[in-house]
Rosetta silent file (secondary structure, phi, psi, omega in degrees, C-alpha in Angstrom):
SEQUENCE: MSSPWLDEQQQRTWRAWLAVAELLPRTLDAQLQRDAGLTHAAYVVLAMLSEAPDRSRRMSDLARTANQSQSRLSHTVARLEERGWVRREKAAEDRRGNLAVLTDAGWDVVTRVAPGHVAAVKEGLFAALTAEQTAALEDALTAVLDRLDPDHTLRVPEAG
SCORE:     score description
SCORE:     0.000 S_00000001
   1 L     0.000  132.567 -178.399  -11.831  -24.886   27.698 S_00000001
   2 L   -83.093  154.942  179.876  -12.510  -22.100   25.229 S_00000001
   3 L   -70.871  144.873  175.497  -15.078  -22.386   22.465 S_00000001
   4 L   -75.748   -5.389 -176.276  -13.805  -23.117   18.956 S_00000001
   5 L  -102.666  159.322  173.795  -16.226  -20.455   17.689 S_00000001
   6 L   -71.712  141.801  173.472  -16.055  -16.676   17.695 S_00000001
   7 L   -76.396  176.640 -174.268  -18.074  -15.035   20.437 S_00000001
   8 H   -60.280  -43.539  179.738  -20.720  -12.480   19.421 S_00000001
   9 H   -67.282  -41.814  177.156  -18.427   -9.468   19.646 S_00000001
  10 H   -61.420  -40.481  179.642  -15.634  -11.242   17.774 S_00000001
  11 H   -63.573  -45.663  177.863  -18.124  -12.261   15.072 S_00000001
  12 H   -62.285  -43.090 -179.516  -19.397   -8.678   14.664 S_00000001
  13 H   -64.869  -44.556  179.769  -15.819   -7.334   14.599 S_00000001
  14 H   -61.353  -45.422 -178.573  -14.680   -9.955   12.091 S_00000001
  15 H   -67.991  -36.622  175.702  -17.600   -9.267    9.764 S_00000001
  16 H   -63.697  -43.129  178.318  -17.076   -5.503   10.022 S_00000001
  17 H   -60.589  -45.854  179.427  -13.390   -6.031    9.178 S_00000001
  18 H   -58.039  -43.452 -179.611  -14.285   -8.195    6.157 S_00000001
  19 H   -65.969  -44.778  178.852  -16.664   -5.514    4.871 S_00000001
  20 H   -64.000  -42.576 -179.336  -14.149   -2.682    5.378 S_00000001
  21 H   -63.041  -23.466  176.760  -11.364   -4.764    3.794 S_00000001
  22 H   -90.192  -46.694 -171.788  -13.577   -5.127    0.698 S_00000001
  23 H   -77.585  -37.949 -178.369  -15.228   -1.701    0.513 S_00000001
  24 H   -65.725  -49.150  176.631  -12.339    0.647    1.353 S_00000001
  25 H   -60.321  -35.709  178.177   -9.988   -0.674   -1.367 S_00000001
  26 H   -63.266  -41.603  178.115  -12.893   -0.576   -3.837 S_00000001
  27 H   -64.093  -44.249 -179.966  -13.513    3.087   -2.930 S_00000001
  28 H   -67.918  -40.043  175.908   -9.810    3.948   -3.263 S_00000001
  29 H   -59.927  -43.125 -178.606   -9.543    2.076   -6.571 S_00000001
  30 H   -61.604  -43.725  179.003  -12.547    3.990   -7.929 S_00000001
  31 H   -62.612  -45.451 -178.017  -10.978    7.352   -7.010 S_00000001
  32 H   -69.576  -36.282  175.226   -7.622    6.403   -8.534 S_00000001
  33 H   -62.980  -44.914 -178.821   -9.226    4.994  -11.696 S_00000001
  34 H   -64.128  -44.239 -173.669  -11.253    8.180  -12.106 S_00000001
  35 H   -83.417  -28.213 -173.502   -8.320   10.540  -11.466 S_00000001
  36 H  -147.186    3.047 -177.426   -5.462    8.682  -13.192 S_00000001
  37 L    65.435   32.596 -176.066   -6.595    5.363  -14.650 S_00000001
  38 L  -114.856  148.607  166.607   -4.620    3.605  -11.889 S_00000001
  39 L   -83.733  162.392  176.966   -5.308    0.705   -9.567 S_00000001
  40 H   -62.782  -39.528  179.440   -4.587    1.182   -5.883 S_00000001
  41 H   -60.310  -40.944  178.904   -1.798   -1.428   -6.147 S_00000001
  42 H   -68.654  -39.995  178.369   -0.130    0.567   -8.939 S_00000001
  43 H   -61.808  -41.996  179.783   -0.504    3.820   -7.009 S_00000001
  44 H   -60.541  -40.046  177.089    1.153    2.244   -3.952 S_00000001
  45 H   -61.116  -48.443  178.685    4.141    1.260   -6.134 S_00000001
  46 H   -60.221  -43.461 -178.971    4.421    4.826   -7.433 S_00000001
  47 H   -63.894  -43.076  179.915    4.063    6.242   -3.912 S_00000001
  48 H   -64.187  -36.868  175.908    6.722    3.907   -2.468 S_00000001
  49 H   -69.606  -37.836 -178.193    9.111    4.947   -5.243 S_00000001
  50 H   -65.380  -26.024 -178.391    8.316    8.640   -4.729 S_00000001
  51 L   -90.474   -9.411 -175.584    9.323    8.343   -1.063 S_00000001
  52 L   -84.853  152.308  173.329   12.591    6.479   -1.734 S_00000001
  53 H   -57.772  137.643 -178.614   16.012    8.092   -2.046 S_00000001
  54 H    59.087   16.281  179.973   16.664    8.862   -5.715 S_00000001
  55 H    51.786   38.625  178.798   13.055    7.739   -6.349 S_00000001
  56 E  -142.986  152.028  176.165   14.296    4.158   -6.781 S_00000001
  57 E  -146.073  149.963  169.002   14.137    0.853   -4.917 S_00000001
  58 E   -59.545  144.342 -179.043   15.355   -2.671   -5.467 S_00000001
  59 H   -58.547  -39.297 -179.911   12.499   -4.729   -6.846 S_00000001
  60 H   -64.681  -40.907  177.529   12.656   -7.088   -3.851 S_00000001
  61 H   -68.612  -39.847  179.407   12.404   -4.170   -1.408 S_00000001
  62 H   -63.402  -39.940  177.738    9.639   -2.578   -3.466 S_00000001
  63 H   -58.807  -44.254 -179.588    7.628   -5.813   -3.380 S_00000001
  64 H   -66.982  -47.703 -176.320    7.843   -5.826    0.413 S_00000001
  65 H   -70.238  -26.345  178.260    7.078   -2.133    0.886 S_00000001
  66 L   -92.955    2.215 -179.522    4.183   -2.264   -1.589 S_00000001
  67 L    55.065   47.288  178.542    2.846   -5.469    0.004 S_00000001
  68 L  -128.370  150.378  172.386    2.937   -7.343   -3.305 S_00000001
  69 L   -67.452  160.884  177.650    4.379  -10.672   -4.346 S_00000001
  70 H   -57.970  -41.784 -178.611    7.423  -10.527   -6.636 S_00000001
  71 H   -65.341  -47.144  179.895    5.275  -11.809   -9.505 S_00000001
  72 H   -63.102  -41.685  179.361    2.481   -9.292   -8.982 S_00000001
  73 H   -61.788  -42.236  179.927    4.994   -6.474   -8.617 S_00000001
  74 H   -57.943  -43.003  178.015    6.701   -7.469  -11.858 S_00000001
  75 H   -66.959  -41.815  179.477    3.365   -7.214  -13.697 S_00000001
  76 H   -62.167  -47.125 -179.308    2.514   -3.912  -11.997 S_00000001
  77 H   -64.004  -37.784  178.094    5.905   -2.405  -12.870 S_00000001
  78 H   -60.282  -42.434  178.500    5.578   -3.639  -16.472 S_00000001
  79 H   -66.439  -38.274  178.306    2.258   -1.769  -16.805 S_00000001
  80 H   -69.905  -33.976  174.903    3.794    1.355  -15.263 S_00000001
  81 H   -62.798  -42.530  179.922    6.778    1.065  -17.640 S_00000001
  82 H   -58.726  -31.068 -179.556    4.395    0.967  -20.606 S_00000001
  83 L   -88.059   -4.992  179.319    3.000    4.296  -19.450 S_00000001
  84 L    80.511   18.108 -176.111    6.476    5.781  -19.022 S_00000001
  85 L   -96.860  -19.287  179.638    6.063    6.236  -15.275 S_00000001
  86 E  -140.732  149.375  170.578    8.671    3.715  -14.110 S_00000001
  87 E  -133.137  155.946  176.703   11.824    2.234  -15.641 S_00000001
  88 E  -104.681  144.219  177.716   13.942   -0.723  -14.579 S_00000001
  89 E  -140.832  157.366  170.347   17.702   -0.574  -14.171 S_00000001
  90 E   -74.977  143.295  177.580   20.442   -2.865  -12.918 S_00000001
  91 L   -66.052  129.365 -176.047   21.640   -1.933   -9.430 S_00000001
  92 L   -65.072  -35.855 -172.923   24.886    0.035   -9.759 S_00000001
  93 L   -74.542  -28.649 -179.797   26.535   -1.438   -6.671 S_00000001
  94 L  -134.156   -5.891  178.348   26.303   -5.113   -7.614 S_00000001
  95 L    57.670    4.229  178.024   24.773   -5.262  -11.136 S_00000001
  96 L   -97.699  -39.580 -178.121   22.770   -8.314  -10.003 S_00000001
  97 L   -79.467  155.218  176.327   19.780   -6.643   -8.448 S_00000001
  98 E  -107.169  139.881  177.207   17.122   -4.808  -10.411 S_00000001
  99 E  -108.828  147.265  165.646   15.868   -1.380   -9.488 S_00000001
 100 E  -104.607  132.420 -175.932   12.544    0.228  -10.237 S_00000001
 101 E  -124.341  128.852  176.151   12.966    3.954  -10.813 S_00000001
 102 E   -76.052  124.012  179.155   10.193    6.536  -10.814 S_00000001
 103 L   -79.712  170.709  175.581   10.501    8.697  -13.937 S_00000001
 104 H   -60.268  -38.344  177.728    9.767   12.417  -14.020 S_00000001
 105 H   -64.769  -37.973  176.518    6.442   11.582  -15.687 S_00000001
 106 H   -65.881  -40.595  176.595    5.690    9.145  -12.850 S_00000001
 107 H   -59.754  -42.680  178.402    6.591   11.810  -10.298 S_00000001
 108 H   -60.621  -38.869  177.990    4.148   14.172  -12.007 S_00000001
 109 H   -63.648  -47.729 -179.125    1.402   11.539  -11.711 S_00000001
 110 H   -58.828  -47.968 -177.012    2.061   11.038   -7.998 S_00000001
 111 H   -67.937  -28.412  178.145    2.035   14.769   -7.237 S_00000001
 112 H   -77.206  -38.591 -172.174   -1.137   15.247   -9.278 S_00000001
 113 H   -90.219  -28.050 -173.989   -3.043   12.262   -7.853 S_00000001
 114 H   -54.462  -45.042 -178.686   -1.838   12.241   -4.216 S_00000001
 115 H   -59.741  -41.158  177.828   -4.121   15.035   -2.919 S_00000001
 116 H   -67.656  -36.197  178.353   -7.250   13.269   -4.196 S_00000001
 117 H   -66.457  -45.603  178.254   -6.037    9.945   -2.838 S_00000001
 118 H   -59.851  -42.600  178.209   -5.352   11.434    0.594 S_00000001
 119 H   -61.403  -39.779  179.176   -8.816   13.011    0.560 S_00000001
 120 H   -66.783  -39.122  176.994  -10.364    9.620   -0.309 S_00000001
 121 H   -65.026  -45.976  179.176   -8.479    7.915    2.544 S_00000001
 122 H   -59.528  -46.429 -178.744   -9.548   10.623    4.980 S_00000001
 123 H   -68.423  -43.541 -175.237  -13.166   10.417    3.834 S_00000001
 124 H   -74.060  -27.801 -176.118  -13.303    6.637    3.560 S_00000001
 125 L  -120.934  -58.662 -168.547  -11.608    5.818    6.857 S_00000001
 126 H   -80.226  -23.394 -179.825  -10.771    8.662    9.180 S_00000001
 127 H   -63.769  -25.312 -179.099  -13.864   10.869    8.779 S_00000001
 128 H   -85.514   -6.002 -172.786  -15.890    8.229   10.608 S_00000001
 129 L  -116.255  146.489  169.708  -13.489    8.094   13.576 S_00000001
 130 L   -80.100  171.077  176.387  -12.670   10.326   16.508 S_00000001
 131 H   -60.274  -38.621  179.673   -9.034   10.942   17.423 S_00000001
 132 H   -67.246  -40.349  178.065   -9.409    8.386   20.215 S_00000001
 133 H   -66.949  -37.375  176.851  -10.870    5.797   17.837 S_00000001
 134 H   -62.183  -44.165  178.301   -8.053    6.442   15.357 S_00000001
 135 H   -63.813  -41.158  179.380   -5.485    5.848   18.126 S_00000001
 136 H   -66.603  -39.332  177.671   -7.309    2.681   19.221 S_00000001
 137 H   -63.732  -43.679  177.214   -7.464    1.433   15.626 S_00000001
 138 H   -59.012  -46.285  179.340   -3.726    2.049   15.223 S_00000001
 139 H   -60.400  -44.051 -178.275   -3.026    0.147   18.449 S_00000001
 140 H   -66.164  -45.997 -179.238   -5.263   -2.753   17.400 S_00000001
 141 H   -66.120  -36.926  177.220   -3.838   -3.003   13.886 S_00000001
 142 H   -64.220  -40.332  177.334   -0.275   -2.784   15.199 S_00000001
 143 H   -62.778  -41.407  178.307   -0.993   -5.654   17.621 S_00000001
 144 H   -66.538  -44.626  177.795   -2.354   -7.768   14.752 S_00000001
 145 H   -59.546  -41.054  179.484    0.637   -6.886   12.554 S_00000001
 146 H   -63.693  -31.148  177.563    3.029   -7.831   15.342 S_00000001
 147 H   -75.705  -41.612 -177.048    1.326  -11.242   15.544 S_00000001
 148 H   -77.047  -29.171 -174.810    1.283  -11.761   11.769 S_00000001
 149 L  -137.433   66.574 -173.181    4.784  -10.391   11.125 S_00000001
 150 L   -63.596  -27.413 -179.992    6.777  -10.709   14.367 S_00000001
 151 L   -96.202    6.180  174.752   10.161  -10.224   12.692 S_00000001
 152 L    61.053   32.970 -179.806    8.958   -7.200   10.654 S_00000001
 153 L   -98.028  -13.506 -175.052   10.011   -8.678    7.318 S_00000001
 154 L  -104.364  -11.129 -171.474    6.641   -8.579    5.566 S_00000001
 155 L  -105.415  163.308  175.665    5.371   -5.127    6.321 S_00000001
 156 L   -65.075  134.474  177.206    5.892   -1.632    5.046 S_00000001
 157 L   -59.164  146.888  179.637    8.574    0.143    7.064 S_00000001
 158 L   -69.204  141.518  176.347    7.241    2.628    9.568 S_00000001
 159 L   -68.555  153.050  178.535    7.301    6.256    8.530 S_00000001
 160 L   175.830    0.000    0.000    9.559    8.365   10.567 S_00000001
């Protein structure tokens, strides 16, 4: 019978994960606040729109790809609309769905802020890892994602 408790290595790994899950987003938020007055969640919305065809996505798809609830996304998009970086439109094909569209001003923000954000991700995460550790981290995180989201409906689509 297995113990109901974490073993020593699991406990160390879990606590390291908790610390990284708190500190890395805080570091990325600080960089984005400094460079553009943006939260990381808002930047992810802009980035997901910048990568989409026609720089637009259905709100439901954007919520999934940005890893946000529909409610949180609605608030995030409203703040981005106020800044003129995103606009909402009815979907042309069925007029029922709503689209979020990255404006030219929003595109300018993404292209201006992205290099600093990438540098912060590299410094905050990858600078501490070897290529082998990066590959092992990818494998480990993918295994956890496959357990948490076996039908791939909750996660950001893989780049490719």
